[in-house]
Backbone as ProteinMPNN parsed JSONL, in Angstrom:
{"seq_chain_A": "MKIKTIALIAALAMPLAAWGQDKTDTTDKTTDKSKTAGKEKLASADLLALAHFHHINQVEIDAGRMAQKQGSTQAVKAYGQMLVKDHQTADKDLTAFAKKQGVTIPMDKPKDEADQRAQQDMKDAMTKLKTLKGADFDTAFLQQMVQDHEKALADIDSAIGVVQNQDLVAILKDIKPLLQKHEDQARDLQKTTPSAMK", "coords_chain_A": {"N_chain_A": [[35.704, -2.876, -19.474], [34.101, -4.372, -21.439], [33.403, -6.687, -19.56], [31.9, -5.282, -17.368], [29.639, -4.706, -18.933], [28.739, -6.468, -20.256], [27.948, -7.501, -17.33], [25.751, -6.229, -17.097], [24.198, -6.836, -18.976], [23.566, -9.428, -18.79], [22.845, -8.803, -15.951], [19.943, -7.838, -16.341], [18.831, -9.602, -17.902], [17.736, -11.478, -16.216], [15.717, -10.758, -14.444], [13.837, -10.467, -16.458], [13.738, -12.96, -18.071], [12.549, -14.194, -15.922], [9.998, -12.956, -15.285], [9.333, -13.194, -17.284], [8.779, -15.891, -17.296], [6.744, -15.934, -14.933], [4.99, -15.253, -16.166], [3.942, -17.099, -18.147], [3.442, -19.365, -16.546], [1.42, -18.008, -14.854], [-0.39, -18.28, -17.655], [-0.535, -20.719, -17.974], [-2.074, -21.578, -16.032], [-4.445, -20.047, -15.814], [-5.44, -21.422, -17.92], [-6.147, -23.918, -17.558], [-7.689, -23.64, -15.083], [-10.579, -22.431, -16.676], [-10.521, -24.29, -18.481], [-11.526, -26.395, -16.563], [-13.817, -24.724, -15.873], [-15.761, -24.319, -17.992], [-16.538, -27.537, -17.76], [-18.043, -27.365, -16.487], [-20.073, -26.076, -17.307], [-23.485, -26.467, -15.977], [-27.108, -25.502, -17.556], [-28.911, -23.558, -15.372], [-31.41, -24.769, -15.34], [-30.839, -27.645, -15.779], [-29.522, -28.271, -13.032], [-31.465, -27.671, -10.883], [-32.49, -29.612, -12.46], [-31.342, -32.027, -10.912], [-30.946, -31.301, -9.162], [-33.697, -31.908, -7.588], [-34.286, -34.567, -8.935], [-32.759, -36.35, -7.686], [-33.052, -35.847, -5.169], [-35.567, -36.938, -4.908], [-35.171, -39.812, -5.383], [-33.859, -40.264, -3.207], [-35.813, -40.092, -0.644], [-37.502, -42.284, -2.036], [-36.059, -44.494, -1.553], [-35.622, -44.289, 0.852], [-38.235, -44.682, 1.904], [-38.73, -47.09, 0.538], [-36.838, -48.588, 1.634], [-38.14, -48.833, 4.673], [-40.436, -49.855, 3.816], [-39.775, -52.633, 4.01], [-39.23, -53.241, 6.153], [-41.307, -52.427, 7.759], [-43.846, -52.974, 6.668], [-46.548, -55.221, 6.005], [-46.719, -57.556, 4.862], [-45.682, -60.298, 2.128], [-45.678, -59.037, -0.125], [-45.909, -56.372, -0.151], [-43.686, -56.055, 0.954], [-41.725, -56.587, -0.971], [-41.582, -55.086, -2.725], [-40.496, -52.489, -1.59], [-38.51, -53.641, -1.522], [-37.876, -53.943, -4.349], [-38.455, -50.435, -4.466], [-36.016, -49.661, -3.436], [-33.45, -50.554, -4.897], [-34.059, -50.037, -7.726], [-33.991, -47.51, -7.39], [-31.923, -46.703, -6.122], [-30.078, -47.44, -8.305], [-30.786, -45.283, -10.206], [-30.506, -43.322, -9.455], [-27.444, -44.225, -9.039], [-26.176, -43.184, -11.435], [-27.353, -40.352, -12.307], [-25.577, -39.413, -10.064], [-23.239, -39.849, -10.903], [-22.968, -38.75, -13.794], [-23.518, -36.186, -12.828], [-20.97, -36.123, -11.764], [-18.868, -36.531, -13.66], [-19.673, -34.023, -15.415], [-18.47, -32.241, -12.869], [-19.188, -31.455, -11.239], [-21.303, -30.595, -7.94], [-23.748, -31.664, -6.65], [-26.592, -29.75, -6.14], [-28.497, -29.068, -3.383], [-31.709, -29.709, -3.253], [-34.343, -26.618, -3.665], [-36.863, -25.342, -2.976], [-39.131, -24.741, -5.683], [-41.497, -22.455, -6.059], [-44.312, -21.178, -3.971], [-45.887, -23.251, -3.876], [-44.204, -25.555, -4.759], [-42.571, -25.832, -2.404], [-44.573, -26.105, -0.259], [-45.761, -28.815, -1.396], [-43.088, -30.465, -1.154], [-43.132, -30.027, 1.899], [-45.089, -31.574, 2.506], [-44.767, -34.3, 1.837], [-42.295, -34.444, 3.368], [-43.451, -34.619, 5.617], [-45.599, -36.638, 5.46], [-44.106, -38.851, 5.265], [-42.567, -38.83, 7.917], [-45.293, -39.049, 9.759], [-45.529, -42.32, 7.973], [-43.223, -43.244, 9.407], [-44.364, -43.884, 11.814], [-46.182, -45.919, 12.049], [-47.154, -49.206, 11.119], [-47.834, -52.743, 9.789], [-50.642, -53.797, 8.414], [-51.912, -50.707, 8.764], [-49.624, -49.634, 7.942], [-48.929, -50.809, 5.818], [-51.172, -49.579, 3.763], [-51.839, -46.431, 4.161], [-49.065, -46.162, 2.784], [-48.921, -47.58, 0.34], [-50.438, -45.737, -0.818], [-49.316, -43.061, -0.056], [-46.996, -44.002, -2.431], [-48.843, -44.336, -4.321], [-49.409, -41.543, -4.865], [-46.693, -39.896, -5.076], [-44.963, -40.691, -6.888], [-46.541, -40.125, -9.204], [-46.257, -37.519, -8.804], [-43.31, -37.208, -9.441], [-43.945, -38.354, -11.919], [-44.74, -36.118, -13.421], [-43.466, -34.07, -12.943], [-40.952, -34.835, -14.144], [-41.73, -34.632, -16.77], [-41.775, -32.186, -17.168], [-39.792, -31.068, -16.785], [-37.802, -32.541, -18.56], [-38.663, -30.928, -20.643], [-37.749, -28.774, -20.097], [-34.562, -29.135, -19.573], [-31.66, -28.437, -20.518], [-28.701, -29.49, -21.574], [-28.162, -32.484, -22.991], [-27.369, -35.317, -22.634], [-28.198, -35.573, -19.628], [-30.608, -35.356, -20.07], [-31.531, -37.694, -21.798], [-30.624, -39.527, -19.469], [-33.186, -38.833, -17.688], [-35.24, -39.391, -19.787], [-34.956, -42.021, -19.524], [-35.334, -43.007, -16.327], [-37.769, -42.314, -16.572], [-39.997, -44.68, -17.143], [-39.401, -46.172, -15.132], [-40.605, -45.125, -12.692], [-42.95, -44.682, -13.512], [-43.74, -47.589, -13.808], [-43.638, -48.224, -10.643], [-45.575, -46.241, -10.658], [-47.499, -47.883, -11.492], [-47.91, -50.092, -9.945], [-48.076, -49.696, -7.142], [-50.713, -48.793, -7.573], [-51.719, -51.692, -8.106], [-51.345, -53.004, -6.288], [-52.585, -51.737, -4.172], [-55.108, -52.939, -5.002], [-55.082, -55.682, -4.567], [-53.811, -56.226, -2.34], [-54.514, -56.841, 0.735], [-54.527, -55.913, 3.511], [-54.292, -52.712, 1.911], [-56.52, -52.483, 0.921], [-58.893, -51.651, 2.937]], "CA_chain_A": [[34.267, -2.471, -19.874], [33.491, -5.571, -21.761], [32.951, -7.484, -18.331], [30.675, -4.572, -16.923], [28.68, -4.558, -20.057], [27.948, -8.171, -19.884], [27.812, -8.308, -16.234], [24.783, -5.465, -17.156], [23.106, -7.556, -19.844], [23.307, -10.62, -17.424], [21.508, -8.614, -14.961], [18.187, -7.244, -16.612], [17.646, -10.968, -18.871], [17.591, -12.032, -15.099], [14.718, -10.302, -14.087], [13.412, -10.584, -17.535], [13.34, -14.131, -18.33], [11.765, -14.773, -14.539], [8.722, -12.09, -15.612], [8.79, -14.494, -18.729], [8.403, -17.268, -16.382], [6.014, -15.851, -14.204], [3.237, -14.99, -17.363], [3.745, -18.377, -18.862], [3.018, -20.09, -15.183], [-0.379, -17.863, -15.209], [-1.376, -18.885, -18.835], [-1.311, -21.916, -17.799], [-3.189, -22.303, -14.386], [-5.772, -19.413, -16.246], [-6.126, -22.435, -19.378], [-6.237, -24.869, -16.606], [-9.231, -23.271, -14.657], [-10.978, -22.703, -17.98], [-10.879, -25.889, -18.827], [-12.664, -26.735, -15.693], [-15.137, -23.853, -15.564], [-15.712, -25.844, -19.209], [-16.72, -28.588, -17.838], [-19.223, -27.269, -15.232], [-21.347, -25.045, -17.247], [-24.658, -26.768, -16.888], [-27.86, -24.417, -17.616], [-29.547, -23.491, -14.493], [-33.214, -25.361, -15.431], [-30.017, -28.868, -15.133], [-28.798, -28.472, -11.986], [-32.669, -28.216, -10.887], [-33.611, -31.5, -12.247], [-30.741, -32.75, -10.944], [-31.222, -31.813, -7.146], [-35.015, -32.439, -7.784], [-34.522, -36.209, -8.926], [-31.515, -37.108, -6.816], [-34.266, -35.928, -3.643], [-36.953, -38.137, -5.096], [-34.197, -40.885, -5.342], [-33.286, -40.691, -1.583], [-36.568, -40.313, -0.361], [-37.882, -43.07, -2.195], [-34.671, -45.254, -1.365], [-36.294, -44.733, 2.258], [-39.527, -45.745, 1.724], [-38.559, -48.712, 0.144], [-36.341, -49.668, 3.478], [-39.386, -48.424, 5.906], [-41.783, -51.168, 3.624], [-39.114, -53.546, 3.985], [-39.102, -53.265, 7.595], [-42.852, -52.724, 8.448], [-45.142, -53.585, 5.594], [-47.467, -56.589, 6.886], [-47.072, -58.653, 3.938], [-44.368, -60.064, 1.571], [-45.599, -58.299, -1.468], [-45.273, -54.813, -0.204], [-41.753, -56.2, 1.23], [-40.983, -57.231, -2.175], [-42.149, -53.817, -3.364], [-39.914, -52.672, -1.268], [-36.937, -54.038, -2.215], [-37.547, -52.863, -5.57], [-37.832, -49.194, -4.691], [-34.853, -49.337, -2.829], [-33.004, -50.951, -6.314], [-34.037, -49.757, -8.484], [-34.116, -45.561, -6.974], [-29.946, -46.412, -6.046], [-30.081, -47.716, -9.674], [-31.39, -44.526, -10.584], [-29.518, -42.103, -8.325], [-25.66, -44.099, -9.242], [-27.103, -42.247, -12.93], [-27.501, -39.215, -11.951], [-23.956, -39.001, -10.025], [-21.926, -40.59, -12.325], [-23.458, -37.73, -15.066], [-22.701, -34.517, -12.207], [-19.292, -36.388, -11.654], [-18.641, -36.646, -15.421], [-19.597, -32.482, -15.355], [-17.539, -31.605, -12.243], [-20.361, -30.607, -10.793], [-21.702, -31.285, -7.077], [-25.646, -31.952, -6.724], [-26.966, -29.194, -5.239], [-29.798, -29.228, -2.254], [-33.553, -29.585, -3.598], [-35.093, -25.814, -3.064], [-38.441, -25.108, -3.626], [-38.932, -23.43, -6.51], [-42.131, -21.126, -5.762], [-44.569, -21.928, -2.275], [-46.782, -24.77, -3.89], [-43.063, -26.822, -4.721], [-42.205, -25.943, -1.067], [-45.904, -27.312, -0.216], [-45.282, -30.626, -1.851], [-42.222, -30.998, -0.238], [-43.49, -30.084, 3.365], [-46.282, -32.519, 2.919], [-44.049, -35.605, 1.614], [-41.763, -35.078, 4.74], [-44.697, -35.128, 6.906], [-46.172, -38.265, 5.106], [-42.365, -40.041, 5.531], [-42.812, -39.034, 9.171], [-46.175, -40.205, 9.965], [-45.13, -43.386, 8.161], [-42.346, -43.991, 10.351], [-44.825, -44.319, 13.389], [-46.667, -47.218, 11.738], [-46.874, -51.027, 11.374], [-48.687, -53.545, 9.803], [-52.028, -53.499, 7.757], [-52.034, -49.112, 8.485], [-48.521, -49.243, 7.165], [-49.414, -50.786, 3.884], [-52.15, -49.045, 3.342], [-50.438, -45.379, 4.283], [-47.509, -46.583, 2.644], [-49.111, -47.839, -0.74], [-51.315, -44.477, -1.182], [-48.238, -42.027, -1.03], [-46.733, -44.788, -3.281], [-49.529, -43.787, -5.746], [-49.731, -39.844, -5.114], [-45.305, -39.627, -5.222], [-45.061, -41.198, -8.583], [-47.813, -39.171, -10.2], [-46.154, -36.396, -9.023], [-42.622, -36.962, -10.057], [-43.68, -38.088, -13.378], [-45.484, -34.846, -13.687], [-42.325, -33.318, -13.051], [-39.853, -35.138, -15.278], [-42.403, -34.154, -18.329], [-41.532, -31.087, -16.857], [-37.859, -31.536, -16.456], [-36.974, -33.164, -20.105], [-38.738, -29.902, -21.485], [-36.859, -27.722, -19.99], [-33.361, -29.24, -19.654], [-30.532, -28.544, -22.297], [-27.486, -31.005, -21.598], [-28.843, -33.961, -23.86], [-26.965, -36.319, -21.543], [-29.485, -35.76, -18.673], [-32.078, -35.447, -20.848], [-31.005, -39.017, -21.737], [-30.977, -39.914, -18.13], [-34.359, -38.933, -17.143], [-35.764, -40.18, -20.022], [-34.467, -43.932, -19.128], [-36.265, -42.9, -14.966], [-39.736, -42.06, -16.601], [-40.512, -45.8, -17.383], [-39.114, -46.637, -13.956], [-41.687, -44.186, -12.327], [-44.611, -45.513, -14.065], [-43.753, -48.937, -13.184], [-43.814, -48.289, -9.663], [-46.777, -46.122, -9.8], [-48.686, -48.871, -11.596], [-47.367, -51.79, -9.236], [-48.618, -49.744, -5.939], [-51.831, -48.882, -8.068], [-52.172, -53.0, -8.321], [-50.945, -53.774, -4.881], [-54.022, -51.43, -3.337], [-56.627, -53.556, -4.971], [-54.723, -57.094, -4.428], [-52.997, -56.231, -0.701], [-56.02, -57.311, 1.949], [-54.764, -54.967, 4.63], [-54.649, -52.136, 1.686], [-58.152, -52.289, 0.64], [-59.679, -51.309, 4.044]], "C_chain_A": [[33.301, -3.383, -20.594], [32.404, -6.615, -20.261], [31.491, -6.563, -17.732], [29.447, -4.631, -17.779], [28.017, -5.911, -19.851], [27.492, -8.773, -18.719], [26.147, -7.646, -16.061], [24.2, -6.233, -17.828], [22.512, -8.615, -19.179], [22.035, -10.339, -16.141], [19.85, -8.033, -15.415], [18.17, -8.498, -17.113], [17.322, -11.153, -17.5], [15.679, -12.825, -15.185], [13.723, -10.585, -15.347], [12.509, -11.914, -18.14], [12.12, -14.211, -16.658], [10.132, -13.932, -15.173], [7.846, -13.203, -16.679], [8.043, -15.917, -18.989], [6.992, -17.516, -15.646], [4.539, -15.891, -15.096], [3.338, -16.152, -18.033], [3.143, -19.644, -17.55], [1.555, -19.48, -15.463], [-0.967, -18.094, -15.946], [-1.661, -20.18, -18.529], [-2.729, -22.345, -16.703], [-4.535, -21.513, -14.981], [-6.008, -20.738, -17.437], [-6.467, -23.661, -18.466], [-7.759, -24.536, -16.342], [-10.29, -23.008, -15.931], [-11.365, -23.28, -18.494], [-11.903, -26.354, -17.906], [-13.763, -26.18, -15.175], [-15.882, -24.232, -17.019], [-16.553, -26.737, -18.908], [-18.093, -28.67, -16.729], [-20.5, -26.307, -15.745], [-22.45, -25.881, -17.875], [-25.584, -25.505, -16.855], [-28.832, -24.239, -15.765], [-30.756, -24.627, -13.699], [-31.759, -27.392, -15.672], [-30.01, -29.186, -13.623], [-30.472, -28.067, -11.295], [-33.276, -29.498, -11.117], [-32.467, -32.157, -11.464], [-30.392, -32.988, -9.431], [-32.563, -32.262, -6.863], [-34.784, -33.746, -7.896], [-33.508, -36.701, -7.682], [-32.138, -37.004, -5.582], [-34.922, -36.437, -3.899], [-36.428, -39.755, -4.696], [-33.828, -41.223, -3.865], [-34.298, -40.542, -1.116], [-37.303, -41.33, -0.474], [-36.611, -44.597, -1.86], [-35.415, -45.926, 0.315], [-37.493, -45.037, 2.66], [-39.495, -46.852, 1.259], [-38.209, -49.8, 1.37], [-37.729, -49.467, 4.233], [-40.239, -49.651, 5.222], [-41.205, -51.853, 3.958], [-39.259, -54.325, 5.395], [-40.583, -53.616, 8.307], [-43.938, -53.245, 7.552], [-45.524, -54.977, 6.046], [-47.491, -57.801, 5.832], [-45.989, -58.282, 2.73], [-44.352, -59.224, 0.096], [-45.664, -57.468, -1.452], [-44.154, -55.204, 0.091], [-41.077, -56.108, 0.241], [-40.801, -55.544, -3.136], [-40.875, -52.687, -2.574], [-38.829, -52.405, -1.494], [-36.316, -53.321, -3.435], [-37.769, -51.319, -5.792], [-36.436, -49.157, -4.731], [-33.21, -49.733, -4.163], [-32.489, -50.198, -7.122], [-34.103, -48.232, -8.933], [-32.194, -45.62, -6.921], [-30.167, -46.803, -7.325], [-29.388, -45.986, -10.823], [-30.307, -43.056, -10.606], [-27.55, -42.332, -8.854], [-25.597, -42.799, -10.577], [-26.232, -40.993, -12.882], [-25.612, -38.525, -11.714], [-22.957, -38.986, -10.59], [-22.336, -39.04, -13.604], [-23.304, -36.248, -13.97], [-21.036, -35.016, -11.852], [-18.408, -35.873, -12.771], [-18.392, -34.512, -15.318], [-18.599, -32.107, -14.303], [-18.342, -31.138, -11.264], [-21.066, -31.424, -8.943], [-23.166, -30.868, -6.945], [-26.143, -31.561, -5.771], [-28.393, -29.362, -4.317], [-31.495, -28.522, -2.922], [-34.068, -28.554, -3.63], [-35.817, -25.651, -3.67], [-38.77, -24.325, -4.812], [-40.326, -22.484, -6.474], [-43.095, -21.899, -4.701], [-45.075, -22.947, -2.688], [-45.959, -26.247, -3.974], [-43.024, -26.714, -2.992], [-43.513, -26.242, -0.346], [-46.146, -28.487, -0.275], [-44.102, -31.161, -1.284], [-42.518, -30.335, 1.272], [-44.783, -31.247, 3.837], [-45.725, -33.523, 2.792], [-43.082, -35.649, 2.75], [-42.381, -35.193, 5.847], [-45.482, -36.704, 6.528], [-44.914, -39.257, 5.456], [-42.272, -40.261, 7.084], [-43.682, -39.926, 9.789], [-46.062, -41.826, 9.861], [-44.421, -44.688, 8.734], [-43.076, -44.572, 11.688], [-45.878, -45.267, 13.046], [-45.953, -48.366, 11.012], [-47.682, -51.789, 10.449], [-49.3, -53.112, 8.564], [-51.744, -51.674, 7.725], [-50.745, -49.089, 7.967], [-48.663, -49.327, 5.637], [-50.621, -50.252, 3.404], [-51.487, -47.493, 3.119], [-49.014, -45.552, 2.993], [-47.493, -46.809, 0.388], [-50.223, -46.411, -1.811], [-50.195, -43.071, -1.24], [-47.425, -42.294, -2.265], [-47.159, -44.605, -4.993], [-49.048, -42.211, -6.236], [-47.576, -39.121, -5.549], [-45.346, -39.821, -6.85], [-45.738, -40.448, -8.929], [-47.255, -38.08, -9.828], [-44.863, -36.499, -9.825], [-43.347, -37.524, -11.49], [-44.395, -36.967, -14.01], [-44.093, -34.107, -14.472], [-40.846, -33.938, -14.336], [-40.736, -34.485, -16.496], [-41.669, -32.908, -18.434], [-40.55, -30.754, -17.178], [-37.34, -31.443, -18.203], [-37.502, -31.773, -20.995], [-38.19, -28.504, -21.264], [-34.835, -27.736, -20.057], [-32.378, -29.337, -21.176], [-29.448, -29.496, -22.359], [-28.694, -32.598, -22.169], [-28.446, -35.275, -23.171], [-27.525, -36.425, -21.113], [-30.472, -35.68, -19.375], [-32.442, -36.686, -21.256], [-31.935, -39.984, -20.448], [-31.996, -40.029, -17.66], [-35.506, -39.353, -17.989], [-36.016, -41.803, -19.648], [-35.231, -44.135, -17.554], [-37.672, -43.098, -15.354], [-39.966, -43.321, -16.457], [-40.635, -46.483, -15.853], [-40.29, -46.285, -13.021], [-42.948, -44.527, -11.978], [-44.549, -46.82, -13.337], [-44.363, -48.942, -11.822], [-44.589, -47.487, -9.224], [-47.629, -47.337, -10.136], [-48.55, -50.339, -10.399], [-48.11, -51.271, -7.847], [-50.059, -49.945, -6.363], [-52.599, -50.842, -7.308], [-51.812, -53.929, -7.268], [-51.932, -52.984, -3.537], [-54.561, -51.948, -3.556], [-56.49, -55.131, -4.735], [-54.112, -56.64, -2.668], [-54.393, -56.303, 0.645], [-56.098, -56.339, 2.567], [-54.55, -53.027, 3.859], [-55.989, -51.633, 1.015], [-59.37, -51.928, 1.915], [-59.759, -49.966, 3.543]], "O_chain_A": [[32.075, -3.319, -20.499], [31.235, -6.989, -20.16], [30.349, -7.019, -17.67], [28.322, -4.602, -17.28], [26.934, -6.203, -19.344], [26.93, -9.864, -18.616], [25.346, -8.15, -15.274], [23.224, -6.582, -17.165], [21.307, -8.778, -18.987], [21.08, -10.949, -15.66], [18.863, -7.927, -14.687], [17.082, -8.919, -16.722], [16.118, -10.903, -17.464], [14.993, -13.807, -15.468], [12.631, -11.015, -14.977], [11.335, -12.012, -18.496], [10.894, -14.278, -16.744], [9.205, -14.693, -15.45], [6.729, -13.693, -16.846], [7.398, -16.576, -19.805], [6.302, -18.535, -15.609], [3.438, -16.362, -14.811], [2.393, -16.159, -18.822], [2.494, -20.649, -17.84], [0.673, -20.087, -16.069], [-2.158, -18.262, -15.682], [-2.74, -20.739, -18.725], [-3.754, -23.027, -16.683], [-5.629, -22.044, -14.79], [-7.201, -20.81, -17.731], [-7.277, -24.428, -18.987], [-8.737, -24.907, -16.99], [-11.024, -23.995, -15.897], [-12.44, -23.163, -19.082], [-13.018, -26.684, -18.308], [-14.537, -26.68, -14.359], [-17.044, -24.508, -16.72], [-17.464, -26.9, -19.72], [-18.808, -29.595, -16.343], [-21.473, -25.904, -15.108], [-22.683, -26.14, -19.056], [-25.157, -24.497, -16.291], [-29.298, -25.272, -15.284], [-30.984, -25.065, -12.571], [-32.496, -28.377, -15.638], [-30.444, -30.227, -13.129], [-30.586, -29.292, -11.255], [-34.079, -30.197, -10.499], [-32.84, -33.323, -11.329], [-29.943, -33.915, -8.758], [-32.687, -33.016, -5.898], [-35.075, -34.344, -6.86], [-33.873, -37.524, -6.842], [-31.926, -37.915, -4.782], [-35.432, -36.833, -2.852], [-37.0, -40.601, -4.009], [-33.546, -42.356, -3.473], [-34.033, -41.469, -0.351], [-37.913, -41.687, 0.535], [-36.92, -45.721, -2.256], [-35.635, -47.046, 0.777], [-37.745, -45.625, 3.712], [-40.331, -47.682, 1.616], [-38.648, -50.851, 1.836], [-38.384, -50.507, 4.162], [-40.744, -50.452, 6.008], [-41.95, -52.421, 4.757], [-39.36, -55.524, 5.652], [-40.933, -54.546, 9.033], [-44.85, -53.959, 7.971], [-44.663, -55.766, 6.436], [-48.174, -58.816, 5.971], [-45.536, -57.206, 2.338], [-43.38, -58.885, -0.578], [-45.566, -56.963, -2.57], [-43.296, -54.653, -0.598], [-39.937, -55.646, 0.277], [-39.977, -55.185, -3.977], [-40.347, -51.996, -3.444], [-38.226, -51.342, -1.646], [-35.301, -52.668, -3.68], [-37.463, -50.79, -6.861], [-35.736, -48.777, -5.67], [-32.144, -49.121, -4.111], [-31.36, -49.77, -7.364], [-34.205, -47.744, -10.059], [-31.41, -44.854, -7.481], [-30.965, -45.91, -7.611], [-28.441, -45.693, -11.553], [-29.729, -42.274, -11.36], [-26.688, -41.466, -9.006], [-25.011, -41.72, -10.494], [-25.081, -40.698, -13.203], [-24.843, -37.828, -12.376], [-22.0, -38.222, -10.719], [-21.329, -38.545, -14.113], [-22.931, -35.222, -14.539], [-20.099, -34.228, -11.725], [-17.504, -35.038, -12.749], [-17.335, -33.893, -15.2], [-17.644, -31.532, -14.826], [-17.917, -30.317, -10.451], [-21.238, -32.639, -8.841], [-23.57, -29.727, -7.168], [-26.336, -32.198, -4.735], [-29.347, -29.892, -4.885], [-32.061, -27.43, -2.979], [-35.211, -29.011, -3.661], [-35.741, -25.728, -4.896], [-38.598, -23.108, -4.742], [-40.058, -21.452, -7.089], [-42.852, -23.083, -4.472], [-44.85, -23.905, -1.948], [-46.325, -27.378, -3.656], [-43.519, -27.657, -2.374], [-43.154, -26.998, 0.557], [-46.663, -29.183, 0.6], [-44.109, -32.338, -0.923], [-41.389, -30.21, 1.745], [-45.22, -31.607, 4.93], [-46.004, -34.204, 3.779], [-42.9, -36.766, 3.235], [-41.99, -35.744, 6.876], [-45.795, -37.607, 7.305], [-45.053, -40.391, 5.914], [-42.014, -41.349, 7.6], [-43.411, -41.038, 10.243], [-46.272, -42.602, 10.793], [-44.554, -45.912, 8.746], [-42.611, -45.43, 12.439], [-46.63, -45.439, 14.006], [-44.826, -48.506, 10.539], [-48.671, -51.069, 10.304], [-48.793, -52.314, 7.775], [-51.353, -51.255, 6.636], [-50.734, -48.108, 7.223], [-48.59, -48.531, 4.701], [-50.995, -50.762, 2.348], [-50.76, -47.261, 2.153], [-48.205, -44.685, 2.66], [-46.683, -46.463, -0.472], [-50.529, -46.312, -2.999], [-50.184, -42.245, -2.152], [-47.106, -41.407, -3.056], [-46.588, -44.642, -6.083], [-48.586, -41.782, -7.294], [-47.339, -38.089, -6.177], [-45.753, -39.063, -7.731], [-44.963, -39.492, -8.968], [-47.684, -37.19, -10.562], [-44.956, -35.984, -10.939], [-43.103, -36.678, -12.351], [-44.594, -37.014, -15.224], [-43.765, -33.782, -15.613], [-40.095, -33.317, -15.088], [-40.093, -33.694, -17.185], [-41.061, -32.539, -19.439], [-40.487, -29.935, -18.094], [-36.729, -30.565, -18.812], [-36.842, -31.488, -21.994], [-38.185, -27.493, -21.967], [-34.065, -26.839, -20.401], [-32.389, -29.935, -22.252], [-29.395, -30.29, -23.298], [-29.594, -33.301, -21.709], [-29.217, -36.235, -23.182], [-28.171, -37.411, -21.47], [-31.443, -36.233, -18.859], [-33.638, -36.96, -21.152], [-32.981, -40.628, -20.365], [-32.228, -41.1, -17.098], [-36.581, -39.657, -17.47], [-37.04, -42.479, -19.555], [-35.738, -45.24, -17.363], [-38.531, -43.764, -14.776], [-40.29, -43.449, -15.276], [-41.6, -47.124, -15.436], [-40.945, -47.231, -12.584], [-43.669, -44.642, -10.987], [-45.259, -47.064, -12.361], [-45.437, -49.519, -11.655], [-44.79, -47.405, -8.012], [-48.385, -47.82, -9.294], [-49.237, -51.359, -10.338], [-48.761, -52.137, -7.264], [-50.727, -50.862, -5.886], [-53.479, -51.096, -6.485], [-51.893, -55.157, -7.248], [-52.034, -53.387, -2.378], [-55.277, -52.158, -2.577], [-57.493, -55.844, -4.695], [-54.491, -57.558, -1.94], [-54.906, -55.325, 1.19], [-57.126, -55.662, 2.591], [-54.589, -52.082, 4.648], [-56.287, -50.482, 0.696], [-60.581, -51.977, 1.701], [-60.392, -49.112, 4.164]]}, "name": "protein", "num_of_chains": 1, "seq": "MKIKTIALIAALAMPLAAWGQDKTDTTDKTTDKSKTAGKEKLASADLLALAHFHHINQVEIDAGRMAQKQGSTQAVKAYGQMLVKDHQTADKDLTAFAKKQGVTIPMDKPKDEADQRAQQDMKDAMTKLKTLKGADFDTAFLQQMVQDHEKALADIDSAIGVVQNQDLVAILKDIKPLLQKHEDQARDLQKTTPSAMK"}
């Protein structure tokens, strides 16, 4: 009788132990998921800003590389080199921030019809720049750089006002003087580069 009782207790204890083990495993997985989810909680305005300024950096890096190949003066080529270097650095900060938050930078989607037109205009301008060389390139390129950086400065002021993550606000505030420097130098080059003065 004792042996039957012991066998019965053992038989009952095994599923209970297993159930307890499963419960612990589920709790651990849930805890891990919640830790990851907490890491990813960025406001939609933060994600939009990340996407937008990552996109701007990519466009300006491409434009800078074009200037290095197609510009007619050393000043325009040097400006292009500066664009590549500065925007690569700015983009590293954004991508490092995204990685730390455990998020992938989303695609930059237009917020409204005006934003959609602006994105299309920028794309068209870059396509046109690829077809130009020498003095024609310098003129169109510098004009585009003034416009692009004016818009980017307005965008960054708007973003700083709505972004909630303070680390991202700090990154955007660091990018702003860079954009201002690029706009100012493009304007100066328009005045001093003979090909751009035509």
